[in-house]
Structure formats: C-alpha cells, structure tokens
C-alpha positions in Angstrom: -4.4 -2.5 -28.1 -7.0 -3.4 -25.6 -10.1 -1.3 -25.0 -9.2 1.4 -22.5 -12.8 2.4 -21.6 -12.2 2.0 -17.9 -9.3 4.3 -18.0 -11.3 6.8 -20.0 -14.1 6.8 -17.4 -11.5 7.2 -14.6 -9.9 10.3 -16.2 -13.3 11.8 -17.0 -14.3 11.6 -13.4 -10.8 12.5 -12.1 -8.9 14.6 -14.6 -5.2 13.8 -15.0 -2.8 15.4 -12.6 0.9 15.7 -13.7 3.0 13.4 -11.5 6.0 15.6 -12.1 4.7 19.1 -11.5 1.3 18.6 -9.9 -0.7 20.6 -12.5 -3.9 19.3 -14.0 -3.2 17.9 -17.5 -6.6 18.2 -19.1 -6.1 14.9 -20.8 -6.1 11.1 -20.1 -2.6 11.0 -18.8 -0.9 12.1 -15.6 1.7 14.1 -17.5 1.3 17.7 -18.6 2.6 18.9 -22.1 5.3 21.0 -20.6 6.8 18.2 -18.6 6.3 15.8 -21.5 8.4 18.0 -23.7 11.3 18.0 -21.2 11.6 14.2 -20.8 15.1 12.9 -21.5 14.3 10.8 -24.6 17.0 8.2 -25.4 17.2 9.0 -29.1 21.0 8.6 -29.5 22.1 5.2 -28.4 23.9 1.9 -29.0 21.8 -0.2 -31.4 22.3 -3.3 -29.3 22.1 -2.4 -25.6 20.6 1.1 -25.9 23.4 2.7 -23.9 23.3 6.5 -24.6 26.2 7.5 -26.8 28.2 10.7 -27.0 27.2 13.1 -29.7 30.6 12.4 -31.4 29.5 8.8 -32.1 26.9 8.2 -34.8 23.5 7.1 -33.5 22.9 3.4 -34.0 26.6 2.5 -33.6 27.7 -0.2 -31.2 29.1 0.9 -27.9 32.6 -0.3 -26.9 31.2 -3.0 -24.6 28.9 -4.5 -27.2 31.8 -4.5 -29.7 34.1 -6.3 -27.3 31.5 -8.7 -26.0 28.1 -8.8 -27.7 25.2 -9.4 -25.3 23.1 -12.5 -25.2 20.0 -10.6 -26.2 19.3 -9.2 -29.7 18.5 -5.6 -28.8 17.2 -3.4 -26.0 14.2 -1.0 -26.1 14.9 1.8 -23.6 13.0 4.9 -24.6 14.3 7.3 -21.9 17.5 8.2 -20.2 17.4 7.6 -16.4 18.0 11.2 -15.2 16.2 14.4 -14.1 12.5 14.0 -13.1 12.4 10.4 -14.3 14.4 9.3 -11.3 11.8 10.6 -8.8 8.9 9.1 -11.0 10.7 5.7 -10.9 11.4 5.9 -7.1 7.8 6.6 -6.4 6.8 3.5 -8.3 9.5 1.2 -7.1 9.9 2.2 -3.5 6.6 3.8 -2.6 4.2 1.6 -4.5 2.7 4.5 -6.5 0.9 2.6 -9.2 -0.1 5.7 -11.0 3.6 6.3 -11.7 3.9 2.7 -13.1 0.9 3.3 -15.3 2.5 6.5 -16.7 5.8 4.7 -17.3 3.9 2.0 -19.2 1.9 4.6 -21.2 5.1 6.3 -22.3 6.7 3.0 -23.2 3.6 2.1 -25.4 3.8 5.5 -27.1 7.4 5.0 -28.0 6.8 1.4 -29.1 4.0 2.6 -31.4 6.2 5.3 -32.9 9.0 2.8 -33.6 6.7 0.4 -35.6 8.7 -2.5 -34.4 7.4 -6.1 -34.4 6.1 -6.9 -31.0 7.2 -10.1 -29.1 4.9 -13.0 -28.5 5.6 -13.2 -24.8 6.6 -10.9 -21.9 8.8 -12.2 -19.1 9.3 -9.9 -16.0 12.6 -10.0 -14.1 11.7 -11.9 -10.9 12.5 -11.1 -7.3 13.7 -13.6 -4.9 10.9 -14.9 -2.7 12.3 -13.4 0.4 12.8 -10.0 -1.2 9.3 -10.1 -2.6 7.9 -10.8 0.9 9.8 -7.9 2.4 8.9 -5.5 -0.3 5.5 -6.8 -1.1 5.9 -5.6 -4.7 7.8 -6.5 -7.8 8.0 -3.4 -10.0 9.0 -5.4 -13.1 6.1 -7.7 -12.7 3.6 -4.8 -12.2 5.0 -3.0 -15.2 4.7 -6.2 -17.3 1.1 -6.6 -16.2 0.2 -3.1 -17.5 2.1 -3.5 -20.7 0.4 -6.9 -21.3 -3.0 -5.3 -20.9 -2.1 -2.3 -23.2 -0.5 -4.4 -25.9 -2.5 -7.7 -25.6 0.7 -9.8 -25.2 0.6 -12.7 -22.8 2.9 -12.9 -19.7 4.9 -15.8 -18.3 5.8 -14.8 -14.7 6.2 -18.4 -13.4 8.7 -20.2 -15.6 11.7 -18.0 -14.6 12.7 -18.2 -11.0 15.3 -16.3 -8.9 16.8 -19.1 -6.8 19.5 -17.0 -5.0 19.0 -13.8 -3.1 21.5 -11.4 -4.4 22.8 -8.1 -3.1 21.3 -5.1 -5.0 23.4 -4.5 -8.1 23.4 -0.8 -7.6 25.1 -1.1 -4.2 28.1 -3.1 -5.6 31.3 -2.0 -7.4 31.2 -2.8 -11.1 33.8 -5.6 -10.7 31.5 -7.5 -8.3 28.2 -7.2 -10.1 28.9 -10.0 -12.6 29.8 -12.5 -9.9 26.8 -11.4 -7.8 24.2 -12.2 -10.5 25.8 -15.3 -11.9 23.6 -18.4 -11.6 20.9 -16.5 -9.8 18.1 -17.6 -12.2 16.7 -20.9 -13.4 13.9 -21.9 -15.7 11.4 -24.2 -14.0 9.6 -24.9 -17.3 10.8 -24.6 -20.9 9.6 -21.5 -22.8 8.6 -22.6 -26.3 7.9 -19.1 -27.6 10.5 -17.9 -30.2 10.2 -14.2 -29.7 10.3 -13.0 -26.0 10.8 -9.6 -24.3 12.4 -9.5 -20.8 10.8 -6.6 -18.8 12.5 -4.5 -16.1 12.2 -1.0 -14.9 15.6 0.5 -15.4 18.8 -0.9 -16.9 22.2 0.1 -15.7 25.0 -2.3 -16.6 22.6 -4.8 -18.2 24.2 -7.8 -16.4 20.9 -9.0 -14.8 18.9 -9.0 -18.0 21.8 -10.5 -19.9 22.1 -13.4 -17.4 18.4 -14.1 -18.0 18.9 -13.8 -21.8 21.6 -16.5 -21.6 19.1 -18.8 -19.9 16.4 -18.2 -22.5 18.8 -18.5 -25.3 20.0 -21.9 -24.0 16.3 -23.0 -23.8 15.8 -22.3 -27.5 14.3 -18.8 -27.6 15.7 -17.3 -30.8 14.7 -13.6 -30.6 15.2 -11.9 -27.2 14.5 -8.3 -26.5 15.0 -6.3 -23.4 12.3 -3.7 -22.5 13.0 -1.2 -19.9 11.6 2.2 -19.2 14.9 4.0 -18.9 18.7 3.4 -19.5 21.3 4.8 -17.1 23.7 7.1 -19.0 
C-alpha cells in the first residue's frame, strides 16, 4: 500500500461524513459503522463470474451461464451486490462526478481485497469510453476508479493500449438479446500488453459481456491470467 499521509491530514482537518446517511463517521472514511454493517456483501456467488447465487446453491459453484459457456476471463472480484444504498453511491460517482464516492468505493474494494489474501495482478486496465462519449461526459468512472486503486495498491495502470473504436449504445438500455451484438468488435489493442497477469477494472458488472469482450482481446494477445475487478455485481 502507498503512504496515505495526505488522506490522513485531510480527514484530521475535515472529519469523515457518511455518504449514505450524512452523519459524521469519526474515522478516516466517509462511511459510518451502521451503514457499513448494512452493505450488501456479495459473499455467496459463482466462483467464476461472481454472479450472486440463490441460497439453495452452494457458494463457489458455477452459475448456469458459466457452466454452459465459460467466460474468457479467469475469475471476477465483485465484493458487493448492486442494490440498496450502493446504487445511489454509484450514481453519485458515475453521473454526478462525486469523487468522494469513488474514493469510498475504492477503499471498500481494497478492504475486501486485503481480506481475501489473493495474489494481486501486475497491471490494471480500465474499461475505456469512446472518445465522443468521453467528451460529452468529461469523465470515465472506470478510469478514475483505476487511478485510485493503483495509488492504494501500487499497481501500474495501462489506460492507452486498449481503445474503444466504436461508439455503442449503453448496454443497460438494450434487451439482453441485443447486448452481445452491440458490444462485439467495439475494442482493439493499439499496443501489445506483455504483462501475464492483468485485472480489467469497471464500476458495476451486469451481464459481463463488455468485460468478457475485452478479456477475449487480452487473451488473444497473450495475457494468461485475466481478472475482472468491479465494485458491485448486479443480482
């Protein structure tokens, strides 16, 4: 972990304020203990894509989709389920440019990573936006989240080699049958990635088609270990 002395000074001067309920937290995080205890942790999920599983299916089983068609990535790290207060936290970050929300999301991801004792990747690759979409929005939430994670975990970032060459319709606005076609051939590598262990970073994963399309490209370029890191997984 990198030295967080600037963060410590900031919270000493301005005590943390919970981004979910608005109460002072009394600690170096914008999340109070009460709201922290109610977060929907994704602790019962598919071992491959992290899709939340029904309680009747053993934790760590493969979901039906991964059994029928294994994804191009090795596994997905998605510490929370995308529901309840986490939807408003995410919306404030993605659509209202509230960087404090992104910082909190990254903090929570780092906490869960530390608890899992997993081997960290050698490179982080954010899901890119098309140039036109980036100009309109002025902000790529995946890239910003990657920047914070990189600083916290001391892992380098490659935000240039992967390009989005085709502007696609937002996946969330399309029926399931059209999403695969919408994202096909939307990404290219402008330079080969020679790192064997890579994590693709995005904010929320729903169907997983976007990150899987990117994983196919990285796999074809020679990357042997591909993880997906997202803050939350849609049930």
